[in-house]
OpenMM code with the backbone's topology and positions (N, CA, C; nanometers):
from openmm import Vec3, app, unit

residues = "MET PRO GLU THR LEU PRO ARG GLY ALA ILE VAL CYS MET CYS GLU VAL THR GLU CYS ARG LEU THR GLU GLN ILE PHE PRO GLY GLU VAL GLU ALA LEU TYR GLY ASP PHE SER PRO GLY ARG TYR ALA PHE LYS LEU GLU ASN VAL ARG PRO LEU ARG ASN PRO VAL GLN CYS ASN GLY ALA LEU SER LEU TRP GLU VAL PRO LEU HIS ILE TRP ARG GLN VAL THR GLU GLU LEU LYS ALA GLY ALA".split()
positions = [
    Vec3(-4.1487, -0.4111, 1.5513),
    Vec3(-4.2489, -0.3059, 1.5426),
    Vec3(-4.3492, -0.3407, 1.4313),
    Vec3(-4.4728, -0.2985, 1.4479),
    Vec3(-4.5774, -0.3325, 1.3506),
    Vec3(-4.5447, -0.2952, 1.2068),
    Vec3(-4.4776, -0.1842, 1.1851),
    Vec3(-4.4512, -0.1396, 1.0475),
    Vec3(-4.3506, -0.2288, 0.9745),
    Vec3(-4.2796, -0.3160, 1.0454),
    Vec3(-4.1825, -0.4048, 0.9816),
    Vec3(-4.2412, -0.5416, 0.9471),
    Vec3(-4.3642, -0.5685, 0.9872),
    Vec3(-4.4252, -0.6986, 0.9610),
    Vec3(-4.4679, -0.7109, 0.8154),
    Vec3(-4.4622, -0.8347, 0.7612),
    Vec3(-4.5093, -0.8544, 0.6241),
    Vec3(-4.6589, -0.8249, 0.6140),
    Vec3(-4.7012, -0.7702, 0.5021),
    Vec3(-4.8434, -0.7445, 0.4772),
    Vec3(-4.8826, -0.8189, 0.3509),
    Vec3(-5.0096, -0.8601, 0.3456),
    Vec3(-5.0565, -0.9336, 0.2287),
    Vec3(-4.9918, -1.0699, 0.2186),
    Vec3(-4.9670, -1.1331, 0.3358),
    Vec3(-4.9000, -1.2629, 0.3363),
    Vec3(-4.9476, -1.3475, 0.4537),
    Vec3(-4.9393, -1.4774, 0.4365),
    Vec3(-4.9640, -1.5722, 0.5457),
    Vec3(-4.8290, -1.5977, 0.6107),
    Vec3(-4.8213, -1.5828, 0.7430),
    Vec3(-4.6934, -1.5947, 0.8132),
    Vec3(-4.6873, -1.7136, 0.9084),
    Vec3(-4.8027, -1.7757, 0.9364),
    Vec3(-4.8031, -1.8892, 1.0275),
    Vec3(-4.9298, -1.9714, 1.0083),
    Vec3(-4.9305, -2.0880, 1.0713),
    Vec3(-5.0489, -2.1722, 1.0800),
    Vec3(-5.0762, -2.1860, 1.2296),
    Vec3(-5.2038, -2.1847, 1.2671),
    Vec3(-5.2371, -2.1943, 1.4089),
    Vec3(-5.3775, -2.2485, 1.4272),
    Vec3(-5.4143, -2.2722, 1.5514),
    Vec3(-5.5498, -2.3129, 1.5870),
    Vec3(-5.6151, -2.1971, 1.6624),
    Vec3(-5.7355, -2.1605, 1.6227),
    Vec3(-5.8134, -2.0592, 1.6941),
    Vec3(-5.8919, -2.1329, 1.8013),
    Vec3(-5.8642, -2.1013, 1.9295),
    Vec3(-5.9286, -2.1745, 2.0388),
    Vec3(-6.0317, -2.0914, 2.1143),
    Vec3(-6.0323, -1.9611, 2.0938),
    Vec3(-6.1322, -1.8739, 2.1559),
    Vec3(-6.1569, -1.7535, 2.0675),
    Vec3(-6.2770, -1.6994, 2.0783),
    Vec3(-6.3132, -1.5769, 2.0089),
    Vec3(-6.3968, -1.4946, 2.1059),
    Vec3(-6.3562, -1.3714, 2.1309),
    Vec3(-6.4280, -1.2842, 2.2247),
    Vec3(-6.4404, -1.1441, 2.1666),
    Vec3(-6.5448, -1.0755, 2.2087),
    Vec3(-6.5562, -0.9338, 2.1759),
    Vec3(-6.4433, -0.8586, 2.2459),
    Vec3(-6.3904, -0.7574, 2.1812),
    Vec3(-6.2797, -0.6834, 2.2411),
    Vec3(-6.3181, -0.6166, 2.3731),
    Vec3(-6.4474, -0.5904, 2.3924),
    Vec3(-6.4909, -0.5314, 2.5194),
    Vec3(-6.4721, -0.6285, 2.6360),
    Vec3(-6.4523, -0.7571, 2.6069),
    Vec3(-6.4395, -0.8589, 2.7109),
    Vec3(-6.2945, -0.8911, 2.7463),
    Vec3(-6.1997, -0.8253, 2.6810),
    Vec3(-6.0593, -0.8570, 2.7067),
    Vec3(-5.9830, -0.7306, 2.7445),
    Vec3(-5.8629, -0.7519, 2.7956),
    Vec3(-5.7746, -0.6415, 2.8338),
    Vec3(-5.6380, -0.6677, 2.7709),
    Vec3(-5.6154, -0.6137, 2.6503),
    Vec3(-5.4878, -0.6415, 2.5829),
    Vec3(-5.3706, -0.5821, 2.6592),
    Vec3(-5.2598, -0.6536, 2.6524),
    Vec3(-5.1374, -0.6020, 2.7110),
    Vec3(-5.0778, -0.4941, 2.6218),
    Vec3(-4.9685, -0.4369, 2.6680),
    Vec3(-4.9039, -0.3274, 2.5951),
    Vec3(-4.8598, -0.3713, 2.4548),
    Vec3(-4.8013, -0.4897, 2.4446),
    Vec3(-4.7536, -0.5390, 2.3140),
    Vec3(-4.8720, -0.5662, 2.2220),
    Vec3(-4.9759, -0.6346, 2.2732),
    Vec3(-5.0930, -0.6645, 2.1906),
    Vec3(-5.1567, -0.5373, 2.1378),
    Vec3(-5.1624, -0.4350, 2.2198),
    Vec3(-5.2240, -0.3084, 2.1799),
    Vec3(-5.1499, -0.2434, 2.0628),
    Vec3(-5.0187, -0.2691, 2.0509),
    Vec3(-4.9412, -0.2148, 1.9387),
    Vec3(-4.9815, -0.2781, 1.8058),
    Vec3(-5.0195, -0.4051, 1.8109),
    Vec3(-5.0407, -0.4825, 1.6889),
    Vec3(-5.1859, -0.5018, 1.6494),
    Vec3(-5.2804, -0.4575, 1.7300),
    Vec3(-5.4200, -0.4848, 1.6979),
    Vec3(-5.5106, -0.3658, 1.7179),
    Vec3(-5.6289, -0.3764, 1.6606),
    Vec3(-5.7338, -0.2758, 1.6782),
    Vec3(-5.8351, -0.3340, 1.7759),
    Vec3(-5.8337, -0.2870, 1.8969),
    Vec3(-5.9195, -0.3396, 2.0020),
    Vec3(-6.0376, -0.2473, 2.0306),
    Vec3(-6.0804, -0.1730, 1.9302),
    Vec3(-6.1943, -0.0831, 1.9494),
    Vec3(-6.3226, -0.1653, 1.9675),
    Vec3(-6.4252, -0.1080, 2.0310),
    Vec3(-6.5503, -0.1807, 2.0582),
    Vec3(-6.6142, -0.2364, 1.9309),
    Vec3(-6.6772, -0.3535, 1.9452),
    Vec3(-6.7462, -0.4159, 1.8339),
    Vec3(-6.6600, -0.5077, 1.7493),
    Vec3(-6.5315, -0.5158, 1.7818),
    Vec3(-6.4400, -0.6032, 1.7070),
    Vec3(-6.4199, -0.7320, 1.7868),
    Vec3(-6.3476, -0.8249, 1.7299),
    Vec3(-6.3241, -0.9530, 1.7940),
    Vec3(-6.1754, -0.9781, 1.8120),
    Vec3(-6.1431, -1.0546, 1.9156),
    Vec3(-6.0060, -1.0969, 1.9414),
    Vec3(-6.0051, -1.2492, 1.9457),
    Vec3(-5.9007, -1.3079, 1.8915),
    Vec3(-5.8895, -1.4527, 1.8842),
    Vec3(-5.7733, -1.5000, 1.9702),
    Vec3(-5.7940, -1.6105, 2.0406),
    Vec3(-5.6848, -1.6757, 2.1124),
    Vec3(-5.6283, -1.7818, 2.0192),
    Vec3(-5.4984, -1.7765, 1.9947),
    Vec3(-5.4316, -1.8690, 1.9031),
    Vec3(-5.3427, -1.9643, 1.9821),
    Vec3(-5.3486, -2.0913, 1.9448),
    Vec3(-5.2614, -2.1916, 2.0058),
    Vec3(-5.1974, -2.2738, 1.8957),
    Vec3(-5.0946, -2.3495, 1.9332),
    Vec3(-5.0213, -2.4331, 1.8388),
    Vec3(-4.9774, -2.3498, 1.7173),
    Vec3(-4.9177, -2.2359, 1.7441),
    Vec3(-4.8734, -2.1449, 1.6373),
    Vec3(-4.7442, -2.1994, 1.5757),
    Vec3(-4.7480, -2.2182, 1.4429),
    Vec3(-4.6326, -2.2694, 1.3698),
    Vec3(-4.5936, -2.1675, 1.2623),
    Vec3(-4.4856, -2.0935, 1.2861),
    Vec3(-4.4437, -1.9928, 1.1875),
    Vec3(-4.3946, -2.0584, 1.0586),
    Vec3(-4.4191, -1.9907, 0.9476),
    Vec3(-4.3671, -2.0363, 0.8202),
    Vec3(-4.2224, -1.9922, 0.8053),
    Vec3(-4.1446, -2.0676, 0.7341),
    Vec3(-4.0049, -2.0309, 0.7084),
    Vec3(-3.9993, -1.8987, 0.6345),
    Vec3(-4.0859, -1.8841, 0.5305),
    Vec3(-4.0972, -1.7609, 0.4530),
    Vec3(-4.2448, -1.7257, 0.4391),
    Vec3(-4.2809, -1.5982, 0.4463),
    Vec3(-4.4213, -1.5599, 0.4253),
    Vec3(-4.4680, -1.6012, 0.2850),
    Vec3(-4.5951, -1.6390, 0.2758),
    Vec3(-4.6557, -1.6753, 0.1475),
    Vec3(-4.7514, -1.5635, 0.1085),
    Vec3(-4.7252, -1.5017, -0.0057),
    Vec3(-4.8105, -1.3915, -0.0517),
    Vec3(-4.9545, -1.4378, -0.0688),
    Vec3(-5.0480, -1.3596, -0.0143),
    Vec3(-5.1896, -1.3946, -0.0238),
    Vec3(-5.2715, -1.2715, 0.0114),
    Vec3(-5.3620, -1.2337, -0.0777),
    Vec3(-5.4535, -1.1246, -0.0467),
    Vec3(-5.5603, -1.1765, 0.0478),
    Vec3(-5.5825, -1.1058, 0.1557),
    Vec3(-5.6829, -1.1458, 0.2528),
    Vec3(-5.8195, -1.0889, 0.2178),
    Vec3(-5.9084, -1.0952, 0.3146),
    Vec3(-6.0440, -1.0436, 0.2975),
    Vec3(-6.0989, -1.0122, 0.4358),
    Vec3(-6.2001, -0.9293, 0.4392),
    Vec3(-6.2671, -0.9038, 0.5656),
    Vec3(-6.3424, -1.0304, 0.6061),
    Vec3(-6.3495, -1.0553, 0.7342),
    Vec3(-6.4170, -1.1716, 0.7891),
    Vec3(-6.3327, -1.2966, 0.7634),
    Vec3(-6.3868, -1.4118, 0.7953),
    Vec3(-6.3166, -1.5369, 0.7690),
    Vec3(-6.3371, -1.5744, 0.6229),
    Vec3(-6.2372, -1.6358, 0.5616),
    Vec3(-6.2446, -1.6706, 0.4212),
    Vec3(-6.1609, -1.7948, 0.3961),
    Vec3(-6.1868, -1.8597, 0.2845),
    Vec3(-6.1123, -1.9799, 0.2477),
    Vec3(-5.9876, -1.9425, 0.1680),
    Vec3(-5.8793, -2.0069, 0.2033),
    Vec3(-5.7533, -1.9858, 0.1326),
    Vec3(-5.7593, -2.0650, 0.0017),
    Vec3(-5.7245, -2.0028, -0.1105),
    Vec3(-5.7233, -2.0765, -0.2380),
    Vec3(-5.6287, -2.1979, -0.2304),
    Vec3(-5.6637, -2.3046, -0.2997),
    Vec3(-5.5886, -2.4291, -0.2931),
    Vec3(-5.4414, -2.4112, -0.3282),
    Vec3(-5.4100, -2.3325, -0.4306),
    Vec3(-5.2691, -2.3156, -0.4678),
    Vec3(-5.1896, -2.2435, -0.3586),
    Vec3(-5.2536, -2.1542, -0.2839),
    Vec3(-5.1874, -2.0867, -0.1704),
    Vec3(-5.1701, -2.1855, -0.0550),
    Vec3(-5.2744, -2.2653, -0.0288),
    Vec3(-5.2687, -2.3656, 0.0782),
    Vec3(-5.1507, -2.4604, 0.0550),
    Vec3(-5.1296, -2.4995, -0.0685),
    Vec3(-5.0172, -2.5888, -0.1002),
    Vec3(-4.8837, -2.5213, -0.0699),
    Vec3(-4.8712, -2.3932, -0.1020),
    Vec3(-4.7471, -2.3200, -0.0714),
    Vec3(-4.7258, -2.3123, 0.0797),
    Vec3(-4.8335, -2.2874, 0.1552),
    Vec3(-4.8234, -2.2779, 0.3015),
    Vec3(-4.7759, -2.4112, 0.3594),
    Vec3(-4.8361, -2.5220, 0.3162),
    Vec3(-4.7955, -2.6521, 0.3710),
    Vec3(-4.6518, -2.6855, 0.3342),
    Vec3(-4.6069, -2.6439, 0.2156),
    Vec3(-4.4677, -2.6661, 0.1768),
    Vec3(-4.3726, -2.5861, 0.2671),
    Vec3(-4.4093, -2.4631, 0.2972),
    Vec3(-4.3260, -2.3797, 0.3865),
    Vec3(-4.3209, -2.4386, 0.5270),
    Vec3(-4.4326, -2.4953, 0.5723),
    Vec3(-4.4333, -2.5601, 0.7051),
    Vec3(-4.3386, -2.6800, 0.7068),
    Vec3(-4.3438, -2.7603, 0.6023),
    Vec3(-4.2549, -2.8765, 0.5940),
    Vec3(-4.1087, -2.8328, 0.5890),
    Vec3(-4.0804, -2.7290, 0.5141),
    Vec3(-3.9427, -2.6823, 0.4979),
    Vec3(-3.8862, -2.6262, 0.6285),
    Vec3(-3.9735, -2.5684, 0.7100),
    Vec3(-3.9274, -2.5093, 0.8349),
    Vec3(-3.9191, -2.6069, 0.9501),
    Vec3(-3.9692, -2.7283, 0.9316),
    Vec3(-3.9710, -2.8279, 1.0408),
    Vec3(-3.8353, -2.8869, 1.0679),
] * unit.nanometer
topology = app.Topology()
chain = topology.addChain("A")
for resn in residues:
    res = topology.addResidue(resn, chain)
    for name in ("N", "CA", "C"):
        topology.addAtom(name, app.Element.getBySymbol(name[0]), res)
């Protein structure tokens, strides 16, 4: 359930392969639980999703943003540890 997911953390690494306005997609029942698909927002198609062994704490931001180098290093270490 959405309320059990980690917040303020990076949980996976993935590739964004598509970006569409939410008006152009039809989310399934599960997707609708986890996202805000109101008009004017965007939905991303993710591929090659690699979950981290443990979430890495990181404050996000609105829009796309660069991950600080020290956080990026923690993420890559978690990916290696989970492989």
